[in-house]
C-alpha positions in Angstrom: 126.7 87.1 99.8 124.7 90.1 99.0 123.2 91.6 101.8 120.1 94.3 101.4 118.7 96.4 103.6 115.4 98.1 103.7 113.6 101.1 105.8 109.9 100.5 105.7 107.7 103.8 106.1 108.6 106.1 103.8 105.6 108.6 103.1 105.4 107.4 100.0 105.1 103.4 100.9 101.9 101.7 101.3 100.9 98.4 102.7 101.6 97.1 98.9 105.1 97.9 99.2 106.3 94.8 101.2 104.9 93.0 98.3 106.5 94.6 95.9 109.8 94.4 98.1 109.5 90.7 98.6 109.3 90.3 94.5 112.0 92.2 94.0 114.4 90.4 96.7 113.1 86.9 95.2 113.5 88.3 91.5 117.2 89.5 92.2 118.0 86.7 94.6 119.2 88.6 97.2 121.0 86.6 99.6 120.1 87.8 102.8 117.9 90.9 104.0 118.1 93.1 106.8 114.6 95.2 107.2 114.1 98.0 109.3 110.7 100.6 110.0 111.5 103.9 109.5 112.8 105.8 113.0 112.6 109.3 113.4 115.2 109.9 115.9 114.9 112.8 118.2 116.9 115.5 117.0 116.9 115.3 113.5 115.2 116.5 110.9 113.0 114.1 110.6 112.1 113.9 113.6 111.4 117.5 114.1 109.0 117.2 110.8 107.2 114.6 112.2 106.4 116.0 115.4 105.2 119.2 114.0 103.2 117.1 111.6 101.5 115.5 114.7 102.7 112.4 113.8 105.0 111.0 116.6 103.3 108.7 118.7 105.3 107.5 121.8 108.4 109.6 123.5 109.6 106.1 124.9 113.2 106.2 123.4 113.5 102.5 124.0 111.0 101.8 121.0 113.2 104.0 119.0 115.0 101.0 117.3 114.1 100.7 114.2 111.5 97.8 114.6 108.9 99.3 116.3 106.6 102.0 114.6 106.6 105.5 116.8 105.3 107.3 114.4 101.8 108.0 112.1 102.6 106.5 108.4 101.4 108.6 105.7 99.6 105.8 103.3 98.9 103.1 105.9 98.4 102.5 109.5 100.8 101.8 112.4 99.5 98.4 112.5 99.9 97.8 108.8 103.6 99.1 109.2 103.9 96.6 111.8 102.3 93.8 110.3 104.5 94.4 107.2 107.7 94.6 108.7 107.2 91.1 110.5 105.4 89.5 107.3 108.5 90.2 105.0 110.8 88.6 107.1 108.7 85.6 107.4 108.6 85.8 103.6 112.5 86.2 102.8 113.3 83.5 105.1 110.3 80.9 104.1 111.8 77.4 103.0 110.1 78.2 99.3 112.0 81.8 98.9 115.4 80.7 100.6 115.2 78.0 97.8 114.2 80.5 95.2 116.9 82.5 96.3 119.7 80.0 96.1 122.9 81.6 94.5 123.3 80.2 90.8 127.0 79.5 91.6 127.2 75.9 93.1 130.4 77.1 95.2 128.6 79.6 97.0 125.3 77.2 97.6 126.6 75.9 100.9 127.4 78.9 103.0 124.0 80.6 101.5 121.7 77.6 102.8 124.1 77.2 106.2 123.6 81.2 106.8 119.7 81.5 105.8 118.7 78.3 107.4 120.9 77.7 110.6 121.1 81.8 111.5 118.6 83.4 109.7 115.9 81.0 109.6 116.2 78.5 112.9 118.9 81.1 114.5 117.3 81.1 118.1 117.9 77.0 118.0 121.4 77.7 116.8 122.3 79.9 119.3 120.9 77.2 122.2 123.0 74.6 120.0 126.3 76.6 119.8 125.8 77.2 123.9 125.2 73.2 124.6 128.0 72.2 122.9 130.4 75.2 121.7 130.5 77.5 118.8 133.5 76.0 118.1 132.3 72.8 117.7 129.2 74.0 115.5 132.0 75.5 113.1 134.1 72.4 112.5 131.0 70.9 111.6 129.8 73.7 109.5 132.9 73.5 107.7 132.5 69.9 106.8 128.9 70.1 106.0 130.0 72.7 103.4 132.9 70.4 101.6 129.8 67.7 100.7 127.2 70.5 99.4 
């Protein structure tokens, strides 16, 4: 499977970057995606530059985890960056886009669908289910299902 990882919030990014990135992901049938908000970690050149530009908005290190906006983006608001980050995940793992990104090779589809639906789209439910009836049993069921798809 192809996994692509994206960082949003670079100085050249705008709120249009999210839609353009989604279009590229779907067009290229990228099978799994992880996204991150640019995080200028203290002690790095990026952090020092953004601190000098007075763009750091919090020193709460618990927020420095690539899922929170901790600086003022150059070409969008902090809220637009946070909203775009969440929007692209919802769009990538919508049923419509899961189907649009389906691998052309039939022998790859079962693993792709199980990963994207059970791990990415319904991961919290799948984790709960695994805790109730064990991960091993879920794995066995997944193997059996993949033989029939």
